[in-house]
Every structure is written in structure tokens, then in C-alpha cells.
MMTF fields as JSON, N, C-alpha, C and O atoms, coordinates in Angstrom:
{
  "mmtfVersion": "1.0.0",
  "mmtfProducer": "UNKNOWN",
  "numBonds": 499,
  "numAtoms": 500,
  "numGroups": 125,
  "numChains": 1,
  "numModels": 1,
  "chainsPerModel": [1],
  "groupsPerChain": [125],
  "chainIdList": ["A"],
  "bondAtomList": [4, 2, 8, 6, 12, 10, 16, 14, 20, 18, 24, 22, 28, 26, 32, 30, 36, 34, 40, 38, 44, 42, 48, 46, 52, 50, 56, 54, 60, 58, 64, 62, 68, 66, 72, 70, 76, 74, 80, 78, 84, 82, 88, 86, 92, 90, 96, 94, 100, 98, 104, 102, 108, 106, 112, 110, 116, 114, 120, 118, 124, 122, 128, 126, 132, 130, 136, 134, 140, 138, 144, 142, 148, 146, 152, 150, 156, 154, 160, 158, 164, 162, 168, 166, 172, 170, 176, 174, 180, 178, 184, 182, 188, 186, 192, 190, 196, 194, 200, 198, 204, 202, 208, 206, 212, 210, 216, 214, 220, 218, 224, 222, 228, 226, 232, 230, 236, 234, 240, 238, 244, 242, 248, 246, 252, 250, 256, 254, 260, 258, 264, 262, 268, 266, 272, 270, 276, 274, 280, 278, 284, 282, 288, 286, 292, 290, 296, 294, 300, 298, 304, 302, 308, 306, 312, 310, 316, 314, 320, 318, 324, 322, 328, 326, 332, 330, 336, 334, 340, 338, 344, 342, 348, 346, 352, 350, 356, 354, 360, 358, 364, 362, 368, 366, 372, 370, 376, 374, 380, 378, 384, 382, 388, 386, 392, 390, 396, 394, 400, 398, 404, 402, 408, 406, 412, 410, 416, 414, 420, 418, 424, 422, 428, 426, 432, 430, 436, 434, 440, 438, 444, 442, 448, 446, 452, 450, 456, 454, 460, 458, 464, 462, 468, 466, 472, 470, 476, 474, 480, 478, 484, 482, 488, 486, 492, 490, 496, 494],
  "bondOrderList": [1, 1, 1, 1, 1, 1, 1, 1, 1, 1, 1, 1, 1, 1, 1, 1, 1, 1, 1, 1, 1, 1, 1, 1, 1, 1, 1, 1, 1, 1, 1, 1, 1, 1, 1, 1, 1, 1, 1, 1, 1, 1, 1, 1, 1, 1, 1, 1, 1, 1, 1, 1, 1, 1, 1, 1, 1, 1, 1, 1, 1, 1, 1, 1, 1, 1, 1, 1, 1, 1, 1, 1, 1, 1, 1, 1, 1, 1, 1, 1, 1, 1, 1, 1, 1, 1, 1, 1, 1, 1, 1, 1, 1, 1, 1, 1, 1, 1, 1, 1, 1, 1, 1, 1, 1, 1, 1, 1, 1, 1, 1, 1, 1, 1, 1, 1, 1, 1, 1, 1, 1, 1, 1, 1],
  "groupList": [{"groupName": "MET", "atomNameList": ["N", "CA", "C", "O"], "elementList": ["N", "C", "C", "O"], "formalChargeList": [0, 0, 0, 0], "bondAtomList": [1, 0, 2, 1, 3, 2], "bondOrderList": [1, 1, 2], "singleLetterCode": "M", "chemCompType": "L-PEPTIDE LINKING"}, {"groupName": "ASN", "atomNameList": ["N", "CA", "C", "O"], "elementList": ["N", "C", "C", "O"], "formalChargeList": [0, 0, 0, 0], "bondAtomList": [1, 0, 2, 1, 3, 2], "bondOrderList": [1, 1, 2], "singleLetterCode": "N", "chemCompType": "L-PEPTIDE LINKING"}, {"groupName": "ASP", "atomNameList": ["N", "CA", "C", "O"], "elementList": ["N", "C", "C", "O"], "formalChargeList": [0, 0, 0, 0], "bondAtomList": [1, 0, 2, 1, 3, 2], "bondOrderList": [1, 1, 2], "singleLetterCode": "D", "chemCompType": "L-PEPTIDE LINKING"}, {"groupName": "PRO", "atomNameList": ["N", "CA", "C", "O"], "elementList": ["N", "C", "C", "O"], "formalChargeList": [0, 0, 0, 0], "bondAtomList": [1, 0, 2, 1, 3, 2], "bondOrderList": [1, 1, 2], "singleLetterCode": "P", "chemCompType": "L-PEPTIDE LINKING"}, {"groupName": "LYS", "atomNameList": ["N", "CA", "C", "O"], "elementList": ["N", "C", "C", "O"], "formalChargeList": [0, 0, 0, 0], "bondAtomList": [1, 0, 2, 1, 3, 2], "bondOrderList": [1, 1, 2], "singleLetterCode": "K", "chemCompType": "L-PEPTIDE LINKING"}, {"groupName": "LEU", "atomNameList": ["N", "CA", "C", "O"], "elementList": ["N", "C", "C", "O"], "formalChargeList": [0, 0, 0, 0], "bondAtomList": [1, 0, 2, 1, 3, 2], "bondOrderList": [1, 1, 2], "singleLetterCode": "L", "chemCompType": "L-PEPTIDE LINKING"}, {"groupName": "PHE", "atomNameList": ["N", "CA", "C", "O"], "elementList": ["N", "C", "C", "O"], "formalChargeList": [0, 0, 0, 0], "bondAtomList": [1, 0, 2, 1, 3, 2], "bondOrderList": [1, 1, 2], "singleLetterCode": "F", "chemCompType": "L-PEPTIDE LINKING"}, {"groupName": "ARG", "atomNameList": ["N", "CA", "C", "O"], "elementList": ["N", "C", "C", "O"], "formalChargeList": [0, 0, 0, 0], "bondAtomList": [1, 0, 2, 1, 3, 2], "bondOrderList": [1, 1, 2], "singleLetterCode": "R", "chemCompType": "L-PEPTIDE LINKING"}, {"groupName": "ILE", "atomNameList": ["N", "CA", "C", "O"], "elementList": ["N", "C", "C", "O"], "formalChargeList": [0, 0, 0, 0], "bondAtomList": [1, 0, 2, 1, 3, 2], "bondOrderList": [1, 1, 2], "singleLetterCode": "I", "chemCompType": "L-PEPTIDE LINKING"}, {"groupName": "THR", "atomNameList": ["N", "CA", "C", "O"], "elementList": ["N", "C", "C", "O"], "formalChargeList": [0, 0, 0, 0], "bondAtomList": [1, 0, 2, 1, 3, 2], "bondOrderList": [1, 1, 2], "singleLetterCode": "T", "chemCompType": "L-PEPTIDE LINKING"}, {"groupName": "GLU", "atomNameList": ["N", "CA", "C", "O"], "elementList": ["N", "C", "C", "O"], "formalChargeList": [0, 0, 0, 0], "bondAtomList": [1, 0, 2, 1, 3, 2], "bondOrderList": [1, 1, 2], "singleLetterCode": "E", "chemCompType": "L-PEPTIDE LINKING"}, {"groupName": "VAL", "atomNameList": ["N", "CA", "C", "O"], "elementList": ["N", "C", "C", "O"], "formalChargeList": [0, 0, 0, 0], "bondAtomList": [1, 0, 2, 1, 3, 2], "bondOrderList": [1, 1, 2], "singleLetterCode": "V", "chemCompType": "L-PEPTIDE LINKING"}, {"groupName": "HIS", "atomNameList": ["N", "CA", "C", "O"], "elementList": ["N", "C", "C", "O"], "formalChargeList": [0, 0, 0, 0], "bondAtomList": [1, 0, 2, 1, 3, 2], "bondOrderList": [1, 1, 2], "singleLetterCode": "H", "chemCompType": "L-PEPTIDE LINKING"}, {"groupName": "TYR", "atomNameList": ["N", "CA", "C", "O"], "elementList": ["N", "C", "C", "O"], "formalChargeList": [0, 0, 0, 0], "bondAtomList": [1, 0, 2, 1, 3, 2], "bondOrderList": [1, 1, 2], "singleLetterCode": "Y", "chemCompType": "L-PEPTIDE LINKING"}, {"groupName": "SER", "atomNameList": ["N", "CA", "C", "O"], "elementList": ["N", "C", "C", "O"], "formalChargeList": [0, 0, 0, 0], "bondAtomList": [1, 0, 2, 1, 3, 2], "bondOrderList": [1, 1, 2], "singleLetterCode": "S", "chemCompType": "L-PEPTIDE LINKING"}, {"groupName": "GLN", "atomNameList": ["N", "CA", "C", "O"], "elementList": ["N", "C", "C", "O"], "formalChargeList": [0, 0, 0, 0], "bondAtomList": [1, 0, 2, 1, 3, 2], "bondOrderList": [1, 1, 2], "singleLetterCode": "Q", "chemCompType": "L-PEPTIDE LINKING"}, {"groupName": "GLY", "atomNameList": ["N", "CA", "C", "O"], "elementList": ["N", "C", "C", "O"], "formalChargeList": [0, 0, 0, 0], "bondAtomList": [1, 0, 2, 1, 3, 2], "bondOrderList": [1, 1, 2], "singleLetterCode": "G", "chemCompType": "PEPTIDE LINKING"}, {"groupName": "ALA", "atomNameList": ["N", "CA", "C", "O"], "elementList": ["N", "C", "C", "O"], "formalChargeList": [0, 0, 0, 0], "bondAtomList": [1, 0, 2, 1, 3, 2], "bondOrderList": [1, 1, 2], "singleLetterCode": "A", "chemCompType": "L-PEPTIDE LINKING"}, {"groupName": "TRP", "atomNameList": ["N", "CA", "C", "O"], "elementList": ["N", "C", "C", "O"], "formalChargeList": [0, 0, 0, 0], "bondAtomList": [1, 0, 2, 1, 3, 2], "bondOrderList": [1, 1, 2], "singleLetterCode": "W", "chemCompType": "L-PEPTIDE LINKING"}],
  "groupTypeList": [0, 1, 2, 3, 4, 5, 6, 7, 8, 9, 2, 10, 2, 4, 11, 12, 13, 14, 2, 5, 8, 10, 15, 11, 10, 8, 1, 4, 4, 2, 14, 8, 8, 10, 5, 5, 16, 8, 4, 8, 15, 2, 0, 5, 2, 2, 16, 1, 5, 1, 14, 5, 10, 9, 10, 5, 8, 1, 10, 0, 9, 7, 5, 11, 4, 8, 5, 10, 10, 1, 1, 9, 5, 14, 1, 5, 1, 9, 4, 4, 8, 5, 6, 17, 0, 14, 13, 6, 8, 2, 10, 2, 2, 10, 8, 3, 2, 8, 8, 3, 1, 13, 16, 13, 5, 2, 2, 8, 9, 8, 11, 14, 18, 8, 8, 1, 2, 8, 10, 8, 4, 10, 3, 4, 10],
  "groupIdList": [1, 2, 3, 4, 5, 6, 7, 8, 9, 10, 11, 12, 13, 14, 15, 16, 17, 18, 19, 20, 21, 22, 23, 24, 25, 26, 27, 28, 29, 30, 31, 32, 33, 34, 35, 36, 37, 38, 39, 40, 41, 42, 43, 44, 45, 46, 47, 48, 49, 50, 51, 52, 53, 54, 55, 56, 57, 58, 59, 60, 61, 62, 63, 64, 65, 66, 67, 68, 69, 70, 71, 72, 73, 74, 75, 76, 77, 78, 79, 80, 81, 82, 83, 84, 85, 86, 87, 88, 89, 90, 91, 92, 93, 94, 95, 96, 97, 98, 99, 100, 101, 102, 103, 104, 105, 106, 107, 108, 109, 110, 111, 112, 113, 114, 115, 116, 117, 118, 119, 120, 121, 122, 123, 124, 125],
  "secStructList": [7, 7, 7, 6, 6, 6, 1, 7, 7, 7, 2, 2, 2, 2, 2, 2, 2, 2, 2, 2, 2, 2, 2, 7, 7, 4, 4, 4, 2, 2, 2, 2, 2, 2, 2, 2, 2, 2, 2, 2, 2, 2, 2, 2, 2, 2, 7, 7, 7, 7, 2, 2, 2, 2, 2, 2, 2, 2, 2, 2, 2, 2, 2, 2, 2, 2, 2, 2, 2, 7, 6, 6, 7, 7, 2, 2, 2, 2, 2, 2, 2, 2, 2, 2, 2, 2, 2, 2, 2, 7, 6, 6, 1, 1, 1, 7, 6, 6, 1, 6, 6, 6, 6, 6, 2, 2, 2, 2, 2, 2, 2, 2, 2, 2, 2, 2, 2, 7, 7, 7, 7, 7, 7, 7, 7],
  "xCoordList": [-45.647, -46.751, -46.254, -46.973, -45.05, -44.504, -43.921, -42.703, -44.767, -44.371, -44.152, -45.098, -42.915, -42.644, -43.416, -43.537, -43.933, -44.714, -46.09, -46.728, -46.555, -47.881, -47.89, -48.878, -46.808, -46.717, -45.257, -44.406, -44.978, -43.62, -43.617, -44.607, -42.49, -42.303, -41.517, -40.379, -42.123, -41.467, -40.577, -40.643, -39.767, -38.956, -39.853, -39.537, -40.961, -41.925, -42.504, -42.665, -42.817, -43.307, -42.263, -42.592, -41.019, -39.947, -39.83, -39.615, -39.972, -39.938, -41.111, -40.944, -42.3, -43.492, -43.324, -43.581, -42.892, -42.725, -41.604, -41.692, -40.561, -39.474, -39.983, -39.572, -40.878, -41.494, -42.312, -42.279, -43.039, -43.83, -42.93, -43.251, -41.816, -40.862, -40.346, -40.22, -40.05, -39.552, -40.569, -40.188, -41.849, -42.9, -43.159, -43.896, -42.57, -42.791, -42.248, -41.147, -43.04, -42.647, -42.085, -42.804, -40.791, -40.111, -40.709, -40.719, -41.204, -41.775, -43.066, -43.595, -43.575, -44.773, -44.415, -45.282, -43.15, -42.664, -43.454, -43.893, -43.635, -44.314, -45.762, -46.237, -46.463, -47.858, -47.927, -48.854, -46.969, -46.936, -46.688, -47.344, -45.751, -45.45, -46.657, -46.941, -47.359, -48.558, -49.633, -50.224, -49.884, -50.861, -50.424, -51.246, -49.136, -48.589, -48.889, -49.301, -48.679, -48.966, -50.426, -50.748, -51.306, -52.741, -53.07, -53.814, -52.514, -52.782, -52.285, -52.992, -51.075, -50.516, -51.359, -51.64, -51.762, -52.584, -53.918, -54.397, -54.517, -55.775, -55.581, -56.428, -54.462, -54.175, -54.008, -54.512, -53.299, -53.089, -54.4, -54.644, -55.247, -56.539, -57.45, -58.226, -57.348, -58.149, -57.695, -58.488, -56.435, -55.901, -55.764, -55.982, -55.401, -55.27, -54.39, -54.762, -53.232, -52.311, -51.697, -51.305, -51.616, -50.907, -49.421, -49.022, -48.619, -47.169, -46.766, -45.809, -47.465, -47.167, -47.444, -46.651, -48.569, -48.908, -47.908, -47.516, -47.501, -46.507, -45.18, -44.527, -44.786, -43.546, -43.619, -42.65, -44.758, -44.928, -44.818, -44.163, -45.446, -45.367, -43.92, -43.448, -43.224, -41.813, -40.966, -40.096, -41.217, -40.444, -40.771, -39.886, -42.023, -42.381, -41.69, -41.207, -41.647, -40.953, -39.473, -38.881, -38.899, -37.487, -37.272, -36.296, -38.17, -38.025, -38.188, -37.471, -39.125, -39.291, -38.004, -37.54, -37.442, -36.2, -35.071, -34.302, -34.972, -33.949, -34.149, -33.19, -35.393, -35.675, -35.318, -34.734, -35.674, -35.503, -34.073, -33.678, -33.296, -31.984, -30.804, -29.657, -31.056, -29.96, -29.917, -30.686, -29.019, -28.968, -28.189, -28.077, -27.654, -26.935, -27.737, -27.199, -28.995, -29.861, -30.052, -30.405, -29.821, -29.996, -31.476, -32.354, -31.731, -33.117, -33.778, -34.954, -33.049, -33.629, -34.007, -35.094, -33.133, -33.463, -34.62, -35.457, -34.671, -35.795, -37.089, -38.093, -37.072, -38.26, -38.663, -39.852, -37.696, -37.995, -38.702, -39.684, -38.188, -38.789, -40.196, -41.119, -40.362, -41.687, -42.658, -43.849, -42.158, -43.001, -43.464, -44.645, -42.544, -42.912, -43.968, -44.917, -43.808, -44.783, -46.131, -47.173, -46.107, -47.341, -48.053, -49.279, -47.28, -47.865, -48.566, -49.678, -47.915, -48.498, -49.768, -50.734, -49.769, -50.922, -52.121, -53.264, -51.863, -52.93, -53.61, -53.001, -54.861, -55.591, -56.074, -56.441, -56.08, -56.564, -55.425, -55.567, -54.29, -53.15, -53.345, -54.482, -52.273, -52.378, -53.276, -54.117, -53.089, -53.963, -54.614, -53.924, -55.91, -56.557, -56.303, -56.398, -55.983, -55.606, -56.709, -56.423, -57.949, -59.052, -59.168, -59.94, -58.406, -58.471, -57.701, -56.483, -58.4, -57.75, -56.574, -56.655, -55.491, -54.274, -53.483, -52.327, -54.041, -53.342, -53.202, -52.384, -53.98, -54.035, -52.738, -52.554, -51.843, -50.579, -49.395, -48.255, -49.641, -48.538, -47.81, -46.581, -48.561, -47.919, -47.163, -46.084, -47.731, -47.082, -45.722, -44.731, -45.672, -44.412, -43.406, -42.202, -43.89, -42.993, -42.384, -41.184, -43.205, -42.711, -41.734, -40.66, -42.095, -41.235, -39.893, -38.841, -39.933, -38.693, -37.825, -36.605, -38.457, -37.726, -37.038, -35.867, -37.759, -37.189, -36.052, -34.988, -36.259, -35.218, -33.962, -32.848, -34.14, -32.983, -32.34, -31.158, -33.112, -32.619, -31.853, -30.927, -32.231, -31.544, -30.204, -30.085, -29.245, -27.914, -27.538, -26.965, -27.868, -27.529, -27.159, -27.408, -26.571, -26.334, -27.436, -27.705, -28.059, -29.133, -28.562, -27.441, -29.335, -28.903, -28.69, -29.405, -27.7, -27.448, -28.383, -28.77, -28.741, -29.656, -28.943, -29.559],
  "yCoordList": [-101.163, -101.117, -100.963, -101.295, -100.47, -100.298, -101.622, -101.762, -102.574, -103.894, -103.867, -103.647, -104.088, -104.016, -105.047, -104.904, -106.066, -107.065, -106.524, -107.04, -105.497, -104.957, -103.994, -103.912, -103.279, -102.358, -102.231, -101.888, -102.509, -102.421, -101.581, -101.5, -100.969, -100.238, -101.158, -101.525, -101.519, -102.38, -101.527, -100.298, -102.177, -101.445, -100.699, -99.589, -101.319, -100.666, -99.414, -98.38, -99.516, -98.349, -97.241, -96.071, -97.608, -96.609, -95.855, -94.644, -96.572, -95.921, -94.95, -93.812, -95.41, -94.56, -93.322, -92.2, -93.534, -92.411, -91.476, -90.264, -92.026, -91.178, -90.262, -89.106, -90.782, -89.93, -88.815, -87.673, -89.142, -88.127, -87.106, -85.918, -87.566, -86.659, -85.634, -84.455, -86.069, -85.151, -84.053, -82.95, -84.344, -83.377, -82.38, -81.413, -82.601, -81.703, -80.316, -80.174, -79.308, -77.924, -77.308, -77.09, -77.037, -76.509, -75.178, -74.868, -74.4, -73.089, -73.215, -72.21, -74.434, -74.647, -75.097, -75.535, -74.988, -75.44, -74.823, -75.537, -73.524, -72.844, -73.317, -73.505, -73.51, -73.961, -75.416, -75.787, -76.241, -77.632, -77.667, -78.418, -76.862, -76.816, -76.291, -76.764, -75.319, -74.796, -75.886, -76.056, -76.618, -77.712, -78.814, -79.416, -79.061, -80.048, -79.633, -80.455, -78.357, -77.858, -78.023, -78.37, -77.774, -77.932, -79.399, -79.702, -80.306, -81.735, -82.181, -82.88, -81.779, -82.168, -81.6, -82.299, -80.343, -79.739, -80.461, -80.677, -80.833, -81.6, -82.932, -83.351, -83.589, -84.863, -84.649, -85.431, -83.588, -83.286, -82.923, -83.319, -82.167, -81.775, -82.98, -83.012, -83.97, -85.189, -85.995, -86.725, -85.867, -86.582, -88.067, -88.561, -88.773, -90.235, -90.711, -91.633, -90.091, -90.504, -91.849, -92.09, -92.727, -93.975, -93.763, -92.681, -94.768, -94.618, -94.311, -93.569, -94.858, -94.601, -93.144, -92.507, -92.626, -91.221, -90.285, -89.273, -90.619, -89.816, -89.835, -88.802, -91.005, -91.122, -90.288, -89.619, -90.324, -89.532, -88.038, -87.311, -87.588, -86.166, -85.791, -84.743, -86.63, -86.357, -86.323, -85.464, -87.252, -87.285, -86.075, -85.538, -85.65, -84.46, -83.227, -82.371, -83.147, -82.037, -82.049, -81.004, -83.221, -83.382, -82.922, -82.228, -83.297, -82.905, -81.395, -80.79, -80.793, -79.336, -78.65, -77.703, -79.125, -78.553, -78.675, -77.733, -79.818, -80.004, -79.002, -78.381, -78.843, -77.889, -76.463, -75.719, -76.098, -74.703, -74.351, -73.19, -75.326, -74.999, -75.484, -75.2, -76.202, -76.725, -75.986, -76.289, -75.016, -74.194, -74.849, -74.266, -76.038, -76.743, -77.922, -78.764, -77.978, -79.073, -79.014, -77.968, -80.126, -80.165, -80.044, -80.294, -79.659, -79.582, -80.948, -81.044, -82.003, -83.341, -83.733, -84.266, -83.479, -83.804, -82.957, -83.435, -81.702, -80.841, -81.423, -81.483, -81.846, -82.442, -83.726, -83.977, -84.531, -85.774, -85.483, -86.137, -84.493, -84.13, -83.589, -83.961, -82.716, -82.156, -83.243, -83.179, -84.236, -85.367, -86.135, -86.463, -86.424, -87.159, -86.392, -86.987, -85.084, -84.256, -84.286, -84.436, -84.146, -84.149, -85.493, -85.55, -86.56, -87.893, -88.012, -88.533, -87.532, -87.566, -86.724, -87.117, -85.583, -84.681, -85.319, -85.116, -86.09, -86.705, -87.808, -88.836, -87.591, -88.559, -89.765, -90.784, -89.664, -90.756, -91.374, -91.642, -91.598, -92.204, -93.717, -94.189, -94.477, -95.934, -96.605, -97.439, -96.236, -96.717, -95.478, -94.684, -95.291, -94.074, -93.888, -94.83, -92.667, -92.349, -92.64, -92.82, -92.689, -92.885, -94.323, -94.593, -95.248, -96.645, -96.766, -96.59, -97.062, -97.111, -98.088, -99.203, -97.644, -98.43, -98.782, -99.189, -98.647, -99.012, -97.867, -97.94, -96.826, -95.748, -95.003, -94.373, -95.066, -94.346, -95.267, -94.803, -96.56, -97.485, -97.112, -97.152, -96.751, -96.363, -95.049, -94.872, -94.136, -92.829, -92.996, -92.42, -93.783, -93.957, -94.706, -94.47, -95.603, -96.331, -95.388, -95.448, -94.521, -93.532, -92.581, -92.307, -92.08, -91.135, -91.783, -91.163, -93.015, -93.722, -93.931, -93.775, -94.281, -94.465, -93.16, -93.164, -92.065, -90.762, -90.385, -89.967, -90.524, -90.162, -90.995, -90.475, -92.276, -93.134, -92.834, -93.112, -92.269, -92.009, -90.688, -90.578, -89.706, -88.417, -88.496, -89.119, -87.872, -87.888, -86.467, -85.707, -86.136, -84.81, -84.938, -85.959, -83.898, -83.821, -82.969, -81.862, -83.496, -82.747, -81.565, -81.629, -80.49, -79.332, -79.72, -80.56, -79.096, -79.361, -78.527, -77.423, -79.064, -78.374, -77.281, -76.59],
  "zCoordList": [-20.293, -21.231, -22.664, -23.606, -22.838, -24.179, -24.657, -24.77, -24.932, -25.371, -26.877, -27.634, -27.325, -28.762, -29.573, -30.789, -28.936, -29.658, -30.027, -30.945, -29.33, -29.596, -30.783, -31.511, -30.972, -32.101, -32.495, -31.674, -33.756, -34.286, -35.548, -36.274, -35.781, -37.028, -37.957, -37.664, -39.061, -40.039, -40.954, -40.926, -41.744, -42.716, -43.701, -44.13, -44.047, -44.942, -44.285, -44.934, -42.987, -42.24, -42.243, -42.436, -42.03, -41.981, -43.296, -43.308, -44.397, -45.711, -45.827, -46.264, -45.431, -45.486, -44.601, -45.037, -43.357, -42.44, -42.891, -42.695, -43.489, -43.999, -45.109, -45.205, -45.946, -46.979, -46.331, -46.789, -45.277, -44.565, -43.878, -43.834, -43.348, -42.694, -43.69, -43.359, -44.897, -45.93, -46.236, -46.628, -46.062, -46.374, -45.246, -45.438, -44.083, -42.947, -43.288, -43.822, -42.97, -43.234, -41.954, -40.979, -41.983, -40.8, -40.352, -39.16, -41.297, -40.933, -40.123, -39.646, -39.964, -39.145, -37.729, -36.973, -37.38, -36.07, -34.923, -34.021, -34.947, -33.842, -33.693, -32.573, -34.807, -34.703, -34.242, -33.521, -34.642, -34.179, -32.676, -31.954, -32.207, -30.772, -29.987, -28.886, -30.555, -29.883, -29.762, -28.695, -30.841, -30.8, -29.836, -29.145, -29.805, -28.87, -27.431, -26.612, -27.134, -25.789, -25.415, -24.279, -26.368, -26.123, -25.839, -24.907, -26.642, -26.433, -25.063, -24.338, -24.715, -23.418, -22.283, -21.31, -22.4, -21.353, -21.213, -20.1, -22.341, -22.297, -21.575, -20.786, -21.852, -21.178, -19.675, -18.869, -19.31, -17.891, -17.211, -16.071, -17.914, -17.356, -17.132, -16.178, -18.02, -17.862, -16.65, -16.056, -16.285, -15.125, -15.357, -16.463, -14.303, -14.363, -15.51, -16.236, -15.678, -16.726, -16.379, -15.237, -17.38, -17.15, -17.442, -17.872, -17.216, -17.357, -18.8, -19.023, -19.764, -21.161, -21.525, -22.218, -21.053, -21.318, -20.652, -21.233, -19.448, -18.747, -19.501, -19.643, -19.981, -20.755, -22.032, -22.393, -22.712, -23.935, -23.655, -24.402, -22.599, -22.245, -21.949, -22.389, -21.216, -20.916, -22.183, -22.327, -23.099, -24.348, -25.227, -25.892, -25.235, -26.014, -25.438, -26.179, -24.119, -23.47, -23.847, -24.118, -23.86, -24.256, -25.69, -25.974, -26.601, -28.003, -28.197, -28.994, -27.472, -27.556, -27.099, -27.732, -26.017, -25.494, -26.519, -26.711, -27.169, -28.199, -29.331, -29.79, -29.782, -30.86, -30.474, -31.262, -29.265, -28.848, -28.463, -28.565, -28.024, -27.479, -28.309, -27.964, -29.388, -30.193, -31.515, -32.427, -31.621, -32.832, -33.971, -35.049, -33.754, -34.81, -35.356, -36.075, -35.019, -35.452, -36.961, -37.505, -37.631, -39.081, -39.442, -38.616, -40.681, -41.152, -41.083, -40.732, -41.41, -41.374, -39.949, -39.727, -38.987, -37.593, -37.091, -36.325, -37.519, -37.149, -37.699, -36.99, -38.944, -39.554, -38.836, -38.64, -38.447, -37.728, -36.412, -36.061, -35.691, -34.406, -34.612, -33.887, -35.59, -35.868, -36.328, -36.024, -37.056, -37.452, -36.218, -36.099, -35.301, -34.082, -33.296, -32.783, -33.201, -32.498, -33.21, -32.572, -34.52, -35.306, -35.195, -35.111, -35.196, -35.057, -33.707, -33.619, -32.671, -31.328, -31.247, -30.593, -31.901, -31.89, -32.594, -32.184, -33.651, -34.446, -33.639, -33.344, -33.288, -32.458, -33.256, -32.67, -34.576, -35.422, -36.225, -37.418, -35.555, -36.227, -36.314, -36.295, -36.409, -36.601, -35.557, -35.893, -34.306, -33.231, -32.624, -31.985, -32.803, -32.28, -30.781, -29.995, -30.418, -29.037, -28.023, -26.839, -28.464, -27.52, -27.014, -26.094, -27.608, -27.165, -25.849, -25.826, -24.761, -23.45, -23.419, -23.936, -22.807, -22.579, -23.84, -23.723, -25.011, -26.238, -27.231, -28.147, -27.062, -28.041, -28.266, -29.308, -27.307, -27.454, -27.724, -27.757, -27.917, -28.2, -29.491, -29.544, -30.526, -31.773, -31.611, -32.176, -30.841, -30.629, -29.955, -30.404, -28.876, -28.162, -29.023, -28.921, -29.866, -30.764, -31.792, -32.06, -32.365, -33.334, -32.653, -33.189, -31.489, -30.773, -30.422, -30.58, -29.953, -29.617, -30.855, -30.803, -31.952, -33.212, -33.623, -34.001, -33.547, -33.923, -32.977, -33.432, -31.69, -30.722, -30.959, -30.902, -31.223, -31.488, -32.832, -33.036, -33.745, -35.096, -35.218, -36.022, -34.435, -34.542, -33.807, -32.752, -34.373, -33.775, -33.365, -34.145, -32.143, -31.631, -30.165, -29.524, -29.663, -28.239, -27.653, -28.118, -26.639, -26.0, -25.226, -24.722, -25.135, -24.354, -22.892, -22.347, -22.275, -20.858, -20.017, -20.399, -18.866, -17.963, -17.205, -16.393]
}
């Protein structure tokens, strides 16, 4: 379902999102993670998750783990992760989340871009 032809991040988008990333306030990490947990729980409570929604939840869990367990994470990488989480939390982003089967295409694209962009070693299990 994550068809890159349906939603792409252009170079112009990257510049725009990079400006937004710079504005992320690291001291709001705990409140962002709390809101993320609420959104994920709401999705789980609704049930009937499609593969894209399941992938997003898994990636958000991965990002939370990176934030919580990597004490050498740069401020920029922290901001990138918090931006990806905030983007996912926002239901009225580029493609509103309420649109069935398509509402999370932009979210997974942003999350994938951030994950590919950060250069860290993930915590070991």
C-alpha cells in the first residue's frame, strides 16, 4: 500500500519540513510521546488495522525506543524523530488521516524519510 507514486516528498517539501524540524522543541518530547500513545491506542481500539497502519505503529514504537534508549542521539536527530511523531499525531496533515486506505500514506512517507535520514545505531534488544 505504500506506493511511492501516490505520495512523494519533493526537494521543496524537504526544505519545508527541514524548517519545521528546526522549530521542534525538544523539551516537549514527553508530551509528544504521550499524545503519540493516545493516538496509537485509539487506532488499536478502533480495530481493523490495515497493513499501513500496522507499519506506522511499529515504526512509531521503534522511534520511541530510539529516543528512550540512545543517550548519544544528537539534538537534530531528536528533533527529526519528534517531528515524525508530531506529523503522525496530526490528523489534518497533507492527507487527512480519516481518508480510508490513503490517509496515512503521507505519514508513512515522512516517517520513512526521517528513519532513512537519521544516522544512529538502534538500541539492541
